[in-house]
Phi, psi and omega in degrees: 000137170268115190300329183275341185249326186087213183250154154277128178240134185199178181056047186275131178203163171282147171299154183305330179271000176076009185269339182224156174263125182254140175200164173258150175216145175231160168285172184298322180287345176063031174255006171220136181225137178236133169269119195237145171245131183242141174282118185293340181278318185256340185080000181291134183251146171229143181275125178270308178223138177239135177236140176225146171212082188300337184290337181202261183219161175256153173294130189267343176227067179297141180295143176215160181214120177281148171272176187296335181284358178063014180241314182273147180209154173269133186236143179255133181215147175255024188298336178272356190098347175233142179290119179228175184248143182224152182248119186237161166254151183296346173291344184104358181282130172281115181282314175189147166292139180264325178224156176212066187264151169270033173211168188275133162284137185258322184191155175272125184261311186202138172248120177253093185292326181297320180271352181068036182230157178234133174253136182210161175258151181210160182270061185249021175285189180284355159214163189289355178276348185262103180290140179236154174267132176239159171230136178219150176289152178290356171263006177084009181250162171075029180298134179215138171276133187253357187235167184281118185291354178282351184232157167273134185241130170249116196248141176222128178259141169285169184302328183280349175069012184273352180205173173210155174256135174240130168268116188251134181197169167221181179301330184250354180247116183294155188299141166232151177241139182223153176259131181235152168288164181298345177271001179091001179277134184294138178249313184201147168277137184253299181217159172216161181275149178251112181254017184300325180292333178302313180295320180297327181271358180074020181282145186248147176289155175286153177256127171273124182236159174240149178208165178273136174298174181297343176282355178077000187235321188280129176280131178233163182246155175211166175238136178237125179252145181244151173290157174297151181056036177304136179242108183295349178278349179264166173253135184239143169289160182241134171248128176256126173262126189227145162235291167073011176290168182306132179064031174236157190234143174268333176255161183202164175244021162271155189302131182258097179292164181304146182273122180299324182294335178296335182289350171284356182100029180244150156282143181233127183231153168222136187236144166289157167238181174287009169267002187295146176279160173088005185247007177100163186288319182293328175302314182287338180303338182299333184266354187297126180077004189226030177300142181086357179240292187299308184289332177288317177299327179288327174298318177297322178297323177298315178297315181298331179294344179262355186301330182283353181279124188295339182270002176263126173270098188288352175275356184231072181240127177240162180219144180214154177183169182234144180064239177302326177295328174293318176300312180298324180296312179299314183294325176298317181294323181282321186273335187230071185291338179275351184254316186251131181265330185210149177218139173242114187243127179243137173049046190269138161295143176238346176200125186291352171287350180258359183253168188291145195289325185295322176287307186301310186289337175300320186256340186245352188075183182282141182305321182288342179265347189217049181301319181298321179292317178296320178294317182297328181262018183257119174293329179296316180297324187257017184302325183292350181271001181298128175236325182276190181267135185229134169236126178253141174230139170213152174265137184290342180251025181289114179256013173257289171263104187299144178305340177304332176300307180294317186294322179291324176290319177302315179298316182295321178293320178296317180296332179273001177072030184267149175261133182199172181242151178228134171241136183240139174255094182299128179063013177266150180269220183285097195214183184231156176297151179299136184301319178301322178291321178298315182290328174300316178299314182290323178294319178300319191260342181245343181247308185279326182282146177288140177293153181296147180281000000 
C-alpha cells in the first residue's frame, strides 16, 4: 500500500454465494496485487491471494473460474515468470498447482467437475503464437496437449463437453475447422477455406520472419507482405505498420490475408518488439521504465533485418500507427533517423507525463522516480532531432490520448524550426487519419520524392 494514495480497487463483484464482496487491489506502483474478500457489514477485508513481481508490474485482472461449490476456484498467476494455473479455496488455501509450464497458459476453456478435469489453452505450439488445447486433472496430474502444435487453434466446446471444434490455421494456412473428441482424436472435417481466387489474382502469401531484437540476443517475429505480381528484380519502398504496446504482437499465426496497402507498390511489414505478448513475464521486464526506447529500437532492428534483401529500397522506409502505434511511429522517426524516412502518427502519446497515470505508472514507474526514463521516451523532449517527414493526426474530442499530446509536440517542433504536417479531426475522438490521405503522404515522401543523398 502507498500510504498517501491507498489502493487501486477494481474487478469488484459479489462472491457466488453473495456473502462477501470480492475485488482486486494494487499499490500505486502496481507491482503487488491482492485478491480480497470483504465483509459487507463491517468492511473488514481479508487477503485471499497475493501476487508480487518487484521487477516490473503484476497482471491486475488475472483470469479465474469458480467451481459449483462457490468456494474453490481456478486462478491464473505469473509468479514463476510464466502464466500458469492454480487451484485455490476461497479461504486462501492453495489446494494444488494445476500447471507448471515454461510457456504461457492463455485461457481457461472448460471445467468438467464430473470428470475432474480442466481444459485450457496454452502457447505450446511449435512457436508461441500457436495456441493449443490442453487437459489436466483438477488434482494437477495428467496434463496433455490435445491439438496439433503445427497450427493455431481456436476451440469451442458444446454444452455436453464430449467433443470440440477447432478452427486451425497459421499465418500462411487459411482456416479449416475440424471436429474432435474430448480426447483430441479427430472425428470429422467440417469446413475449409478456398484460396483459388488468390492464385488467379496473383496474390502472394505473407512471410513469417525471425530477427534479433536490438539487444542482439532475443529472437523476435515479424510478418512481411508483398504486392501482387511482385518482381524481386525491382526495388520497393517499405511501409511498417506498428502498435508495439505492452503485450501486443506484430506477428501472428492467424491467417494473414494480402495487405491492401501493398497494392500501392509497397512492401508492408509488422514486427514484434520485446513488448510482445505470449513470451512470459521476464521477457516483458525488458520494457519496464523504458517505453519509447526498447520497443522502438526493436522496430528499427526489424527493418534492418531486411536491409540485405536486394528488392528493398532501404532509403524509402515509412512507418504508421494509431494510439500506441502513433507514439511508436513518432519515436522511431526521432530515434532512428537512418532507418525511417517518414512517419504518419495518429492519436499519439507524445510524453507519458501527459497520459493517464494508472497505465503509465504500471509500465514506467512514478515520474519522480524515473525522470530519465520519461525524458528518453518523450517525443516532446526529442523534437529537435526530427530529420524525416512527419504527419501528425489528432481528434479534437479525444478523451483517451488528450489533444495536449499533439499540441505540445507541435509547439516543440515549431520552436525547433522543423517542417511537418498536421491533420485534425474536428469533434472526432480516439481515431486515425483517413487512409487515402495517409497513402498520399507516403507516396509523396517515399515514391515521388528523391531519396536523401
